[in-house]
PDB file of N, CA, C, O and CB in Angstrom:
ATOM      1  N   MET A   1       0.259   2.641  12.669  1.00  0.00           N
ATOM      2  CA  MET A   1       1.088   2.058  13.716  1.00  0.00           C
ATOM      3  C   MET A   1       2.681   2.631  14.222  1.00  0.00           C
ATOM      4  O   MET A   1       3.682   2.414  13.539  1.00  0.00           O
ATOM      5  CB  MET A   1       1.218   0.688  13.219  1.00  0.00           C
ATOM      6  N   VAL A   2       2.706   3.222  15.240  1.00  0.00           N
ATOM      7  CA  VAL A   2       4.147   3.743  15.290  1.00  0.00           C
ATOM      8  C   VAL A   2       4.811   3.234  16.555  1.00  0.00           C
ATOM      9  O   VAL A   2       5.663   3.914  17.128  1.00  0.00           O
ATOM     10  CB  VAL A   2       4.209   5.357  15.262  1.00  0.00           C
ATOM     11  N   ASP A   3       4.329   1.739  17.109  1.00  0.00           N
ATOM     12  CA  ASP A   3       5.013   1.712  18.205  1.00  0.00           C
ATOM     13  C   ASP A   3       5.398   0.073  18.270  1.00  0.00           C
ATOM     14  O   ASP A   3       4.516  -0.767  18.448  1.00  0.00           O
ATOM     15  CB  ASP A   3       4.149   2.363  19.440  1.00  0.00           C
ATOM     16  N   ALA A   4       6.722  -0.260  18.115  1.00  0.00           N
ATOM     17  CA  ALA A   4       7.319  -1.208  17.444  1.00  0.00           C
ATOM     18  C   ALA A   4       7.154  -2.414  18.718  1.00  0.00           C
ATOM     19  O   ALA A   4       7.170  -3.621  18.476  1.00  0.00           O
ATOM     20  CB  ALA A   4       8.923  -0.716  16.884  1.00  0.00           C
ATOM     21  N   ASN A   5       6.996  -1.830  20.101  1.00  0.00           N
ATOM     22  CA  ASN A   5       6.450  -3.146  20.991  1.00  0.00           C
ATOM     23  C   ASN A   5       5.196  -3.508  20.893  1.00  0.00           C
ATOM     24  O   ASN A   5       4.904  -4.586  21.411  1.00  0.00           O
ATOM     25  CB  ASN A   5       6.555  -3.016  22.394  1.00  0.00           C
ATOM     26  N   ALA A   6       4.044  -2.664  20.163  1.00  0.00           N
ATOM     27  CA  ALA A   6       2.532  -3.286  20.141  1.00  0.00           C
ATOM     28  C   ALA A   6       2.481  -4.216  19.093  1.00  0.00           C
ATOM     29  O   ALA A   6       1.796  -5.238  19.130  1.00  0.00           O
ATOM     30  CB  ALA A   6       1.333  -2.214  19.893  1.00  0.00           C
ATOM     31  N   GLU A   7       3.463  -3.748  17.809  1.00  0.00           N
ATOM     32  CA  GLU A   7       3.804  -4.649  16.832  1.00  0.00           C
ATOM     33  C   GLU A   7       4.312  -5.631  17.143  1.00  0.00           C
ATOM     34  O   GLU A   7       3.810  -6.631  16.630  1.00  0.00           O
ATOM     35  CB  GLU A   7       4.444  -4.280  16.036  1.00  0.00           C
ATOM     36  N   ALA A   8       5.302  -5.824  17.929  1.00  0.00           N
ATOM     37  CA  ALA A   8       6.009  -7.203  18.343  1.00  0.00           C
ATOM     38  C   ALA A   8       5.111  -7.778  19.294  1.00  0.00           C
ATOM     39  O   ALA A   8       4.797  -8.890  18.870  1.00  0.00           O
ATOM     40  CB  ALA A   8       7.522  -7.066  19.022  1.00  0.00           C
ATOM     41  N   ALA A   9       4.513  -7.515  20.463  1.00  0.00           N
ATOM     42  CA  ALA A   9       3.276  -8.271  20.921  1.00  0.00           C
ATOM     43  C   ALA A   9       2.419  -9.049  20.293  1.00  0.00           C
ATOM     44  O   ALA A   9       2.490 -10.229  20.637  1.00  0.00           O
ATOM     45  CB  ALA A   9       2.552  -7.597  21.338  1.00  0.00           C
ATOM     46  N   LEU A  10       1.338  -8.701  19.188  1.00  0.00           N
ATOM     47  CA  LEU A  10       0.692  -8.588  18.085  1.00  0.00           C
ATOM     48  C   LEU A  10       0.935  -9.953  17.340  1.00  0.00           C
ATOM     49  O   LEU A  10       0.281 -10.963  17.080  1.00  0.00           O
ATOM     50  CB  LEU A  10       1.121  -7.350  17.364  1.00  0.00           C
ATOM     51  N   ILE A  11       2.425  -9.389  17.093  1.00  0.00           N
ATOM     52  CA  ILE A  11       3.208 -10.839  15.859  1.00  0.00           C
ATOM     53  C   ILE A  11       3.277 -12.405  17.186  1.00  0.00           C
ATOM     54  O   ILE A  11       2.898 -13.552  16.952  1.00  0.00           O
ATOM     55  CB  ILE A  11       5.863 -10.161  15.098  1.00  0.00           C
ATOM     56  N   VAL A  12       3.755 -11.985  18.222  1.00  0.00           N
ATOM     57  CA  VAL A  12       3.700 -13.249  19.212  1.00  0.00           C
ATOM     58  C   VAL A  12       2.622 -13.789  19.869  1.00  0.00           C
ATOM     59  O   VAL A  12       2.596 -14.888  20.424  1.00  0.00           O
ATOM     60  CB  VAL A  12       4.422 -13.074  20.195  1.00  0.00           C
ATOM     61  N   ALA A  13       1.659 -12.918  19.782  1.00  0.00           N
ATOM     62  CA  ALA A  13       0.323 -13.686  19.563  1.00  0.00           C
ATOM     63  C   ALA A  13       0.111 -13.941  18.981  1.00  0.00           C
ATOM     64  O   ALA A  13      -0.163 -15.112  19.243  1.00  0.00           O
ATOM     65  CB  ALA A  13      -0.550 -13.558  19.649  1.00  0.00           C
ATOM     66  N   ALA A  14      -0.186 -13.662  17.397  1.00  0.00           N
ATOM     67  CA  ALA A  14      -0.578 -14.399  16.476  1.00  0.00           C
ATOM     68  C   ALA A  14       0.591 -15.720  16.282  1.00  0.00           C
ATOM     69  O   ALA A  14      -0.110 -16.639  15.857  1.00  0.00           O
ATOM     70  CB  ALA A  14      -0.808 -13.431  15.254  1.00  0.00           C
ATOM     71  N   GLN A  15       1.504 -16.048  16.352  1.00  0.00           N
ATOM     72  CA  GLN A  15       2.443 -16.885  16.275  1.00  0.00           C
ATOM     73  C   GLN A  15       2.497 -17.992  17.170  1.00  0.00           C
ATOM     74  O   GLN A  15       3.087 -19.036  16.892  1.00  0.00           O
ATOM     75  CB  GLN A  15       3.434 -16.269  16.327  1.00  0.00           C
ATOM     76  N   ARG A  16       1.927 -17.798  18.179  1.00  0.00           N
ATOM     77  CA  ARG A  16       1.205 -18.469  19.515  1.00  0.00           C
ATOM     78  C   ARG A  16      -0.188 -19.496  19.348  1.00  0.00           C
ATOM     79  O   ARG A  16      -0.452 -20.571  19.886  1.00  0.00           O
ATOM     80  CB  ARG A  16       0.683 -17.140  20.476  1.00  0.00           C
ATOM     81  N   GLY A  17      -1.074 -18.512  18.180  1.00  0.00           N
ATOM     82  CA  GLY A  17      -2.478 -19.206  17.989  1.00  0.00           C
ATOM     83  C   GLY A  17      -3.135 -18.487  18.298  1.00  0.00           C
ATOM     84  O   GLY A  17      -4.313 -18.815  18.438  1.00  0.00           O
ATOM     85  N   VAL A  18      -2.680 -16.986  18.596  1.00  0.00           N
ATOM     86  CA  VAL A  18      -4.248 -16.345  18.886  1.00  0.00           C
ATOM     87  C   VAL A  18      -4.680 -15.455  17.376  1.00  0.00           C
ATOM     88  O   VAL A  18      -3.835 -15.142  16.537  1.00  0.00           O
ATOM     89  CB  VAL A  18      -4.191 -15.009  20.520  1.00  0.00           C
ATOM     90  N   ASN A  19      -5.440 -15.294  17.314  1.00  0.00           N
ATOM     91  CA  ASN A  19      -6.841 -14.946  16.198  1.00  0.00           C
ATOM     92  C   ASN A  19      -6.462 -13.349  16.030  1.00  0.00           C
ATOM     93  O   ASN A  19      -7.489 -12.682  16.149  1.00  0.00           O
ATOM     94  CB  ASN A  19      -8.846 -15.227  17.036  1.00  0.00           C
ATOM     95  N   VAL A  20      -5.514 -12.687  15.834  1.00  0.00           N
ATOM     96  CA  VAL A  20      -5.199 -11.180  16.031  1.00  0.00           C
ATOM     97  C   VAL A  20      -5.699 -10.746  14.834  1.00  0.00           C
ATOM     98  O   VAL A  20      -5.423 -11.406  13.832  1.00  0.00           O
ATOM     99  CB  VAL A  20      -3.649 -10.720  16.271  1.00  0.00           C
ATOM    100  N   ARG A  21      -6.401  -9.739  14.735  1.00  0.00           N
ATOM    101  CA  ARG A  21      -6.912  -8.737  13.755  1.00  0.00           C
ATOM    102  C   ARG A  21      -6.579  -7.538  13.638  1.00  0.00           C
ATOM    103  O   ARG A  21      -6.605  -7.000  14.745  1.00  0.00           O
ATOM    104  CB  ARG A  21      -7.998  -8.591  13.814  1.00  0.00           C
ATOM    105  N   VAL A  22      -6.265  -6.825  12.803  1.00  0.00           N
ATOM    106  CA  VAL A  22      -5.827  -5.084  13.258  1.00  0.00           C
ATOM    107  C   VAL A  22      -6.745  -4.055  11.791  1.00  0.00           C
ATOM    108  O   VAL A  22      -6.419  -4.172  10.609  1.00  0.00           O
ATOM    109  CB  VAL A  22      -3.321  -4.782  13.116  1.00  0.00           C
ATOM    110  N   LEU A  23      -7.602  -3.349  12.174  1.00  0.00           N
ATOM    111  CA  LEU A  23      -8.170  -2.542  11.395  1.00  0.00           C
ATOM    112  C   LEU A  23      -7.410  -1.505  10.651  1.00  0.00           C
ATOM    113  O   LEU A  23      -7.672  -0.415  11.159  1.00  0.00           O
ATOM    114  CB  LEU A  23      -9.023  -2.053  12.055  1.00  0.00           C
ATOM    115  N   PHE A  24      -6.662  -1.398   9.762  1.00  0.00           N
ATOM    116  CA  PHE A  24      -5.995   0.240   9.647  1.00  0.00           C
ATOM    117  C   PHE A  24      -7.438   1.316   8.757  1.00  0.00           C
ATOM    118  O   PHE A  24      -8.432   0.952   8.129  1.00  0.00           O
ATOM    119  CB  PHE A  24      -4.059   0.145   8.266  1.00  0.00           C
ATOM    120  N   ASN A  25      -6.931   2.634   9.092  1.00  0.00           N
ATOM    121  CA  ASN A  25      -7.859   3.163   8.360  1.00  0.00           C
ATOM    122  C   ASN A  25      -6.964   3.159   6.623  1.00  0.00           C
ATOM    123  O   ASN A  25      -5.863   2.760   6.243  1.00  0.00           O
ATOM    124  CB  ASN A  25      -8.334   4.789   9.157  1.00  0.00           C
ATOM    125  N   SER A  26      -8.289   3.911   5.867  1.00  0.00           N
ATOM    126  CA  SER A  26      -7.992   3.651   4.441  1.00  0.00           C
ATOM    127  C   SER A  26      -7.021   4.481   3.666  1.00  0.00           C
ATOM    128  O   SER A  26      -5.973   4.026   3.210  1.00  0.00           O
ATOM    129  CB  SER A  26      -9.155   3.727   3.760  1.00  0.00           C
ATOM    130  N   ASN A  27      -7.404   5.678   3.541  1.00  0.00           N
ATOM    131  CA  ASN A  27      -7.104   6.793   2.434  1.00  0.00           C
ATOM    132  C   ASN A  27      -6.801   8.396   3.724  1.00  0.00           C
ATOM    133  O   ASN A  27      -7.292   8.674   4.818  1.00  0.00           O
ATOM    134  CB  ASN A  27      -8.968   6.979   1.025  1.00  0.00           C
ATOM    135  N   ALA A  28      -5.997   8.932   3.027  1.00  0.00           N
ATOM    136  CA  ALA A  28      -5.370   9.983   3.712  1.00  0.00           C
ATOM    137  C   ALA A  28      -6.564  11.250   3.546  1.00  0.00           C
ATOM    138  O   ALA A  28      -6.842  12.154   4.334  1.00  0.00           O
ATOM    139  CB  ALA A  28      -3.761  10.311   2.995  1.00  0.00           C
ATOM    140  N   SER A  29      -6.809  11.110   2.965  1.00  0.00           N
ATOM    141  CA  SER A  29      -8.008  12.436   2.678  1.00  0.00           C
ATOM    142  C   SER A  29      -8.742  12.569   3.642  1.00  0.00           C
ATOM    143  O   SER A  29      -9.232  13.684   3.819  1.00  0.00           O
ATOM    144  CB  SER A  29      -9.059  12.323   1.519  1.00  0.00           C
ATOM    145  N   ASP A  30      -9.107  11.314   4.720  1.00  0.00           N
ATOM    146  CA  ASP A  30     -10.130  11.534   5.483  1.00  0.00           C
ATOM    147  C   ASP A  30      -9.233  11.096   7.196  1.00  0.00           C
ATOM    148  O   ASP A  30      -9.877  10.825   8.209  1.00  0.00           O
ATOM    149  CB  ASP A  30     -11.611  10.475   4.845  1.00  0.00           C
ATOM    150  N   GLY A  31      -7.926  11.122   7.149  1.00  0.00           N
ATOM    151  CA  GLY A  31      -7.116  11.456   8.139  1.00  0.00           C
ATOM    152  C   GLY A  31      -6.683   9.522   8.073  1.00  0.00           C
ATOM    153  O   GLY A  31      -6.188   8.981   9.061  1.00  0.00           O
ATOM    154  N   GLY A  32      -6.934   8.855   6.973  1.00  0.00           N
ATOM    155  CA  GLY A  32      -6.411   7.390   6.911  1.00  0.00           C
ATOM    156  C   GLY A  32      -4.762   7.545   6.749  1.00  0.00           C
ATOM    157  O   GLY A  32      -4.098   8.543   6.467  1.00  0.00           O
ATOM    158  N   THR A  33      -4.346   6.156   7.039  1.00  0.00           N
ATOM    159  CA  THR A  33      -2.472   6.170   7.019  1.00  0.00           C
ATOM    160  C   THR A  33      -1.944   5.121   6.109  1.00  0.00           C
ATOM    161  O   THR A  33      -0.955   4.434   6.367  1.00  0.00           O
ATOM    162  CB  THR A  33      -1.673   5.758   8.648  1.00  0.00           C
ATOM    163  N   VAL A  34      -2.702   5.033   4.969  1.00  0.00           N
ATOM    164  CA  VAL A  34      -2.418   3.646   4.098  1.00  0.00           C
ATOM    165  C   VAL A  34      -0.825   3.519   4.083  1.00  0.00           C
ATOM    166  O   VAL A  34      -0.228   2.482   4.374  1.00  0.00           O
ATOM    167  CB  VAL A  34      -3.067   3.732   2.345  1.00  0.00           C
ATOM    168  N   GLY A  35      -0.052   5.051   3.596  1.00  0.00           N
ATOM    169  CA  GLY A  35       1.203   5.425   3.326  1.00  0.00           C
ATOM    170  C   GLY A  35       2.341   5.130   4.761  1.00  0.00           C
ATOM    171  O   GLY A  35       3.425   4.551   4.834  1.00  0.00           O
ATOM    172  N   MET A  36       1.560   5.774   5.690  1.00  0.00           N
ATOM    173  CA  MET A  36       2.247   5.103   7.195  1.00  0.00           C
ATOM    174  C   MET A  36       2.339   3.851   7.585  1.00  0.00           C
ATOM    175  O   MET A  36       3.396   3.312   7.913  1.00  0.00           O
ATOM    176  CB  MET A  36       1.641   5.475   8.304  1.00  0.00           C
ATOM    177  N   ASN A  37       1.191   3.297   7.570  1.00  0.00           N
ATOM    178  CA  ASN A  37       1.077   1.816   8.313  1.00  0.00           C
ATOM    179  C   ASN A  37       1.337   0.416   7.172  1.00  0.00           C
ATOM    180  O   ASN A  37       1.216  -0.769   7.483  1.00  0.00           O
ATOM    181  CB  ASN A  37      -0.719   1.694   9.034  1.00  0.00           C
ATOM    182  N   GLN A  38       1.732   0.976   5.755  1.00  0.00           N
ATOM    183  CA  GLN A  38       2.207  -0.267   5.375  1.00  0.00           C
ATOM    184  C   GLN A  38       3.042  -0.954   5.342  1.00  0.00           C
ATOM    185  O   GLN A  38       3.089  -2.070   4.825  1.00  0.00           O
ATOM    186  CB  GLN A  38       2.153  -0.425   4.763  1.00  0.00           C
ATOM    187  N   PRO A  39       4.322  -0.028   6.238  1.00  0.00           N
ATOM    188  CA  PRO A  39       5.007  -0.711   6.912  1.00  0.00           C
ATOM    189  C   PRO A  39       5.215  -1.758   7.730  1.00  0.00           C
ATOM    190  O   PRO A  39       6.079  -2.610   7.521  1.00  0.00           O
ATOM    191  CB  PRO A  39       5.198  -0.288   7.188  1.00  0.00           C
ATOM    192  N   ALA A  40       4.299  -1.749   8.875  1.00  0.00           N
ATOM    193  CA  ALA A  40       3.601  -2.550   9.638  1.00  0.00           C
ATOM    194  C   ALA A  40       2.834  -3.385   9.069  1.00  0.00           C
ATOM    195  O   ALA A  40       3.051  -4.571   9.320  1.00  0.00           O
ATOM    196  CB  ALA A  40       2.983  -1.982  10.398  1.00  0.00           C
ATOM    197  N   TYR A  41       1.443  -2.959   7.914  1.00  0.00           N
ATOM    198  CA  TYR A  41       1.029  -3.779   7.707  1.00  0.00           C
ATOM    199  C   TYR A  41       1.472  -5.292   6.852  1.00  0.00           C
ATOM    200  O   TYR A  41       0.823  -6.338   6.852  1.00  0.00           O
ATOM    201  CB  TYR A  41       0.328  -3.166   7.475  1.00  0.00           C
ATOM    202  N   ASP A  42       2.731  -5.025   6.176  1.00  0.00           N
ATOM    203  CA  ASP A  42       3.881  -5.657   5.651  1.00  0.00           C
ATOM    204  C   ASP A  42       3.977  -6.598   6.467  1.00  0.00           C
ATOM    205  O   ASP A  42       3.424  -7.690   6.336  1.00  0.00           O
ATOM    206  CB  ASP A  42       5.070  -4.931   5.506  1.00  0.00           C
ATOM    207  N   ASN A  43       5.019  -6.103   7.812  1.00  0.00           N
ATOM    208  CA  ASN A  43       5.470  -7.162   8.601  1.00  0.00           C
ATOM    209  C   ASN A  43       4.058  -7.807   9.554  1.00  0.00           C
ATOM    210  O   ASN A  43       4.039  -9.015   9.788  1.00  0.00           O
ATOM    211  CB  ASN A  43       6.781  -6.515   9.575  1.00  0.00           C
ATOM    212  N   LEU A  44       3.469  -7.341   9.816  1.00  0.00           N
ATOM    213  CA  LEU A  44       2.143  -7.969  10.401  1.00  0.00           C
ATOM    214  C   LEU A  44       1.505  -9.046   9.826  1.00  0.00           C
ATOM    215  O   LEU A  44       1.339 -10.088  10.459  1.00  0.00           O
ATOM    216  CB  LEU A  44       1.157  -7.081  10.445  1.00  0.00           C
ATOM    217  N   THR A  45       1.095  -8.887   8.576  1.00  0.00           N
ATOM    218  CA  THR A  45       0.916  -9.769   7.897  1.00  0.00           C
ATOM    219  C   THR A  45       1.874 -10.636   7.224  1.00  0.00           C
ATOM    220  O   THR A  45       1.321 -11.601   6.695  1.00  0.00           O
ATOM    221  CB  THR A  45       0.294  -9.352   7.293  1.00  0.00           C
ATOM    222  N   ALA A  46       2.958 -10.599   7.100  1.00  0.00           N
ATOM    223  CA  ALA A  46       4.135 -11.673   7.014  1.00  0.00           C
ATOM    224  C   ALA A  46       4.485 -12.749   8.182  1.00  0.00           C
ATOM    225  O   ALA A  46       5.136 -13.784   8.039  1.00  0.00           O
ATOM    226  CB  ALA A  46       5.400 -10.883   6.854  1.00  0.00           C
ATOM    227  N   ASN A  47       3.775 -12.150   9.607  1.00  0.00           N
ATOM    228  CA  ASN A  47       4.154 -12.989  10.511  1.00  0.00           C
ATOM    229  C   ASN A  47       2.710 -13.368  11.183  1.00  0.00           C
ATOM    230  O   ASN A  47       2.546 -13.490  12.397  1.00  0.00           O
ATOM    231  CB  ASN A  47       5.280 -12.352  11.452  1.00  0.00           C
ATOM    232  N   GLY A  48       1.730 -13.525  10.232  1.00  0.00           N
ATOM    233  CA  GLY A  48       0.536 -13.856  10.819  1.00  0.00           C
ATOM    234  C   GLY A  48      -0.864 -13.543  11.377  1.00  0.00           C
ATOM    235  O   GLY A  48      -1.942 -14.128  11.484  1.00  0.00           O
ATOM    236  N   VAL A  49      -0.242 -12.129  11.735  1.00  0.00           N
ATOM    237  CA  VAL A  49      -1.800 -11.160  11.685  1.00  0.00           C
ATOM    238  C   VAL A  49      -2.224 -10.960  10.691  1.00  0.00           C
ATOM    239  O   VAL A  49      -1.514 -10.906   9.687  1.00  0.00           O
ATOM    240  CB  VAL A  49      -1.900  -9.827  12.135  1.00  0.00           C
ATOM    241  N   HIS A  50      -4.041 -10.720  10.666  1.00  0.00           N
ATOM    242  CA  HIS A  50      -4.720 -10.780   9.704  1.00  0.00           C
ATOM    243  C   HIS A  50      -4.921  -8.984   9.798  1.00  0.00           C
ATOM    244  O   HIS A  50      -5.282  -8.146  10.624  1.00  0.00           O
ATOM    245  CB  HIS A  50      -6.001 -11.936   9.825  1.00  0.00           C
ATOM    246  N   VAL A  51      -4.559  -9.030   8.755  1.00  0.00           N
ATOM    247  CA  VAL A  51      -4.511  -6.710   8.626  1.00  0.00           C
ATOM    248  C   VAL A  51      -5.166  -6.565   7.682  1.00  0.00           C
ATOM    249  O   VAL A  51      -4.797  -7.148   6.663  1.00  0.00           O
ATOM    250  CB  VAL A  51      -2.865  -5.546   8.174  1.00  0.00           C
ATOM    251  N   VAL A  52      -6.556  -5.627   7.633  1.00  0.00           N
ATOM    252  CA  VAL A  52      -7.252  -5.055   6.419  1.00  0.00           C
ATOM    253  C   VAL A  52      -7.294  -3.852   6.624  1.00  0.00           C
ATOM    254  O   VAL A  52      -7.342  -3.404   7.770  1.00  0.00           O
ATOM    255  CB  VAL A  52      -8.545  -5.494   6.093  1.00  0.00           C
ATOM    256  N   TYR A  53      -7.284  -3.031   5.461  1.00  0.00           N
ATOM    257  CA  TYR A  53      -7.871  -1.680   5.697  1.00  0.00           C
ATOM    258  C   TYR A  53      -9.419  -1.319   5.641  1.00  0.00           C
ATOM    259  O   TYR A  53     -10.255  -1.984   5.029  1.00  0.00           O
ATOM    260  CB  TYR A  53      -7.275  -0.877   4.768  1.00  0.00           C
ATOM    261  N   SER A  54      -9.667  -0.204   6.349  1.00  0.00           N
ATOM    262  CA  SER A  54     -10.949   0.080   6.506  1.00  0.00           C
ATOM    263  C   SER A  54     -11.473   0.727   4.366  1.00  0.00           C
ATOM    264  O   SER A  54     -10.690   0.894   3.431  1.00  0.00           O
ATOM    265  CB  SER A  54     -10.980   1.538   8.150  1.00  0.00           C
ATOM    266  N   TRP A  55     -12.693   0.862   4.381  1.00  0.00           N
ATOM    267  CA  TRP A  55     -13.006   0.585   3.080  1.00  0.00           C
ATOM    268  C   TRP A  55     -12.911   2.904   3.148  1.00  0.00           C
ATOM    269  O   TRP A  55     -12.898   3.662   4.118  1.00  0.00           O
ATOM    270  CB  TRP A  55     -14.981  -0.767   2.712  1.00  0.00           C
ATOM    271  N   PRO A  56     -12.874   3.167   1.739  1.00  0.00           N
ATOM    272  CA  PRO A  56     -12.372   4.757   1.581  1.00  0.00           C
ATOM    273  C   PRO A  56     -13.628   5.325   2.047  1.00  0.00           C
ATOM    274  O   PRO A  56     -14.750   4.851   1.868  1.00  0.00           O
ATOM    275  CB  PRO A  56     -11.892   5.374  -0.092  1.00  0.00           C
ATOM    276  N   GLY A  57     -13.209   6.758   2.878  1.00  0.00           N
ATOM    277  CA  GLY A  57     -14.533   7.568   3.365  1.00  0.00           C
ATOM    278  C   GLY A  57     -14.715   7.277   5.113  1.00  0.00           C
ATOM    279  O   GLY A  57     -15.548   7.895   5.777  1.00  0.00           O
ATOM    280  N   VAL A  58     -13.791   6.239   5.698  1.00  0.00           N
ATOM    281  CA  VAL A  58     -14.747   5.946   6.886  1.00  0.00           C
ATOM    282  C   VAL A  58     -13.853   6.309   7.546  1.00  0.00           C
ATOM    283  O   VAL A  58     -12.833   5.665   7.299  1.00  0.00           O
ATOM    284  CB  VAL A  58     -15.410   4.596   7.254  1.00  0.00           C
ATOM    285  N   LEU A  59     -13.701   7.241   8.479  1.00  0.00           N
ATOM    286  CA  LEU A  59     -12.367   7.039   9.708  1.00  0.00           C
ATOM    287  C   LEU A  59     -12.980   6.655  11.175  1.00  0.00           C
ATOM    288  O   LEU A  59     -13.924   7.034  11.869  1.00  0.00           O
ATOM    289  CB  LEU A  59     -11.380   8.710   9.984  1.00  0.00           C
ATOM    290  N   TRP A  60     -11.799   5.579  11.274  1.00  0.00           N
ATOM    291  CA  TRP A  60     -11.907   4.892  12.556  1.00  0.00           C
ATOM    292  C   TRP A  60     -11.408   5.163  13.537  1.00  0.00           C
ATOM    293  O   TRP A  60     -10.198   4.966  13.426  1.00  0.00           O
ATOM    294  CB  TRP A  60     -11.643   3.921  12.572  1.00  0.00           C
ATOM    295  N   HIS A  61     -11.642   5.486  14.392  1.00  0.00           N
ATOM    296  CA  HIS A  61     -10.660   5.705  15.949  1.00  0.00           C
ATOM    297  C   HIS A  61     -11.353   4.765  16.860  1.00  0.00           C
ATOM    298  O   HIS A  61     -12.421   4.950  17.442  1.00  0.00           O
ATOM    299  CB  HIS A  61     -10.697   7.488  16.790  1.00  0.00           C
ATOM    300  N   GLN A  62     -10.660   3.836  16.890  1.00  0.00           N
ATOM    301  CA  GLN A  62     -11.133   2.454  18.562  1.00  0.00           C
ATOM    302  C   GLN A  62     -10.160   1.850  18.711  1.00  0.00           C
ATOM    303  O   GLN A  62      -9.401   1.682  17.757  1.00  0.00           O
ATOM    304  CB  GLN A  62     -12.396   1.007  18.482  1.00  0.00           C
ATOM    305  N   LYS A  63      -9.867   1.305  20.032  1.00  0.00           N
ATOM    306  CA  LYS A  63      -8.788   0.739  19.900  1.00  0.00           C
ATOM    307  C   LYS A  63      -9.457  -0.408  21.408  1.00  0.00           C
ATOM    308  O   LYS A  63      -9.833   0.053  22.486  1.00  0.00           O
ATOM    309  CB  LYS A  63      -7.228   1.935  19.952  1.00  0.00           C
ATOM    310  N   SER A  64      -9.434  -2.087  20.998  1.00  0.00           N
ATOM    311  CA  SER A  64      -9.982  -2.563  21.419  1.00  0.00           C
ATOM    312  C   SER A  64      -8.935  -3.704  21.913  1.00  0.00           C
ATOM    313  O   SER A  64      -7.848  -3.972  21.402  1.00  0.00           O
ATOM    314  CB  SER A  64     -11.001  -2.630  20.736  1.00  0.00           C
ATOM    315  N   ILE A  65      -9.478  -4.234  22.911  1.00  0.00           N
ATOM    316  CA  ILE A  65      -8.378  -5.510  23.327  1.00  0.00           C
ATOM    317  C   ILE A  65      -9.455  -7.026  23.883  1.00  0.00           C
ATOM    318  O   ILE A  65      -9.931  -6.679  24.964  1.00  0.00           O
ATOM    319  CB  ILE A  65      -7.125  -4.797  25.034  1.00  0.00           C
ATOM    320  N   ILE A  66      -9.620  -7.501  23.771  1.00  0.00           N
ATOM    321  CA  ILE A  66     -10.234  -8.692  23.870  1.00  0.00           C
ATOM    322  C   ILE A  66      -8.735  -9.934  24.649  1.00  0.00           C
ATOM    323  O   ILE A  66      -7.595 -10.150  24.236  1.00  0.00           O
ATOM    324  CB  ILE A  66     -10.924  -9.061  22.020  1.00  0.00           C
ATOM    325  N   VAL A  67      -9.424 -10.424  25.755  1.00  0.00           N
ATOM    326  CA  VAL A  67      -8.279 -11.319  26.223  1.00  0.00           C
ATOM    327  C   VAL A  67      -9.170 -12.921  26.594  1.00  0.00           C
ATOM    328  O   VAL A  67     -10.132 -12.944  27.361  1.00  0.00           O
ATOM    329  CB  VAL A  67      -7.389 -10.470  27.823  1.00  0.00           C
ATOM    330  N   ASP A  68      -8.835 -13.694  26.160  1.00  0.00           N
ATOM    331  CA  ASP A  68      -9.762 -15.196  26.703  1.00  0.00           C
ATOM    332  C   ASP A  68     -11.166 -14.858  26.723  1.00  0.00           C
ATOM    333  O   ASP A  68     -11.806 -15.568  27.499  1.00  0.00           O
ATOM    334  CB  ASP A  68      -9.405 -15.798  28.412  1.00  0.00           C
ATOM    335  N   ASN A  69     -12.027 -13.742  25.928  1.00  0.00           N
ATOM    336  CA  ASN A  69     -13.286 -13.406  25.913  1.00  0.00           C
ATOM    337  C   ASN A  69     -13.478 -13.243  27.505  1.00  0.00           C
ATOM    338  O   ASN A  69     -14.315 -13.989  28.013  1.00  0.00           O
ATOM    339  CB  ASN A  69     -14.211 -14.473  25.126  1.00  0.00           C
ATOM    340  N   GLU A  70     -12.801 -12.362  28.329  1.00  0.00           N
ATOM    341  CA  GLU A  70     -13.395 -11.989  29.234  1.00  0.00           C
ATOM    342  C   GLU A  70     -12.605 -10.380  29.841  1.00  0.00           C
ATOM    343  O   GLU A  70     -11.608  -9.920  29.286  1.00  0.00           O
ATOM    344  CB  GLU A  70     -13.443 -13.273  30.149  1.00  0.00           C
ATOM    345  N   LYS A  71     -13.144  -9.843  30.803  1.00  0.00           N
ATOM    346  CA  LYS A  71     -12.890  -8.822  30.918  1.00  0.00           C
ATOM    347  C   LYS A  71     -11.876  -8.436  31.581  1.00  0.00           C
ATOM    348  O   LYS A  71     -11.576  -9.440  32.228  1.00  0.00           O
ATOM    349  CB  LYS A  71     -13.663  -8.420  31.171  1.00  0.00           C
ATOM    350  N   LEU A  72     -11.266  -7.755  31.800  1.00  0.00           N
ATOM    351  CA  LEU A  72      -9.726  -7.336  32.736  1.00  0.00           C
ATOM    352  C   LEU A  72     -10.226  -6.508  33.573  1.00  0.00           C
ATOM    353  O   LEU A  72     -10.703  -5.429  33.222  1.00  0.00           O
ATOM    354  CB  LEU A  72      -8.333  -6.522  31.950  1.00  0.00           C
ATOM    355  N   ARG A  73     -10.174  -6.940  34.850  1.00  0.00           N
ATOM    356  CA  ARG A  73     -10.705  -6.295  35.847  1.00  0.00           C
ATOM    357  C   ARG A  73      -9.091  -5.656  36.653  1.00  0.00           C
ATOM    358  O   ARG A  73      -8.126  -6.420  36.632  1.00  0.00           O
ATOM    359  CB  ARG A  73     -11.810  -7.461  36.783  1.00  0.00           C
ATOM    360  N   LEU A  74      -8.992  -4.746  37.084  1.00  0.00           N
ATOM    361  CA  LEU A  74      -7.917  -3.560  37.441  1.00  0.00           C
ATOM    362  C   LEU A  74      -8.562  -3.548  39.032  1.00  0.00           C
ATOM    363  O   LEU A  74      -8.111  -2.772  39.875  1.00  0.00           O
ATOM    364  CB  LEU A  74      -8.054  -1.762  36.330  1.00  0.00           C
TER     365      LEU A  74
END
């Protein structure tokens, strides 16, 4: 996670009671970012966001946002 605004928004949501969950890639051999994401992991978990690393050997690339269980219509 390299976007400080996104990180801050996740924390604000968690602090107002939203169940915020983040999944980070786990190992560098397959594109994971444990070292790069550790500061964000520490900050998010310290501020109420549920963060986990994926299991080794799996590379995830998905960005999903669910707000109030309804689709956002633009």
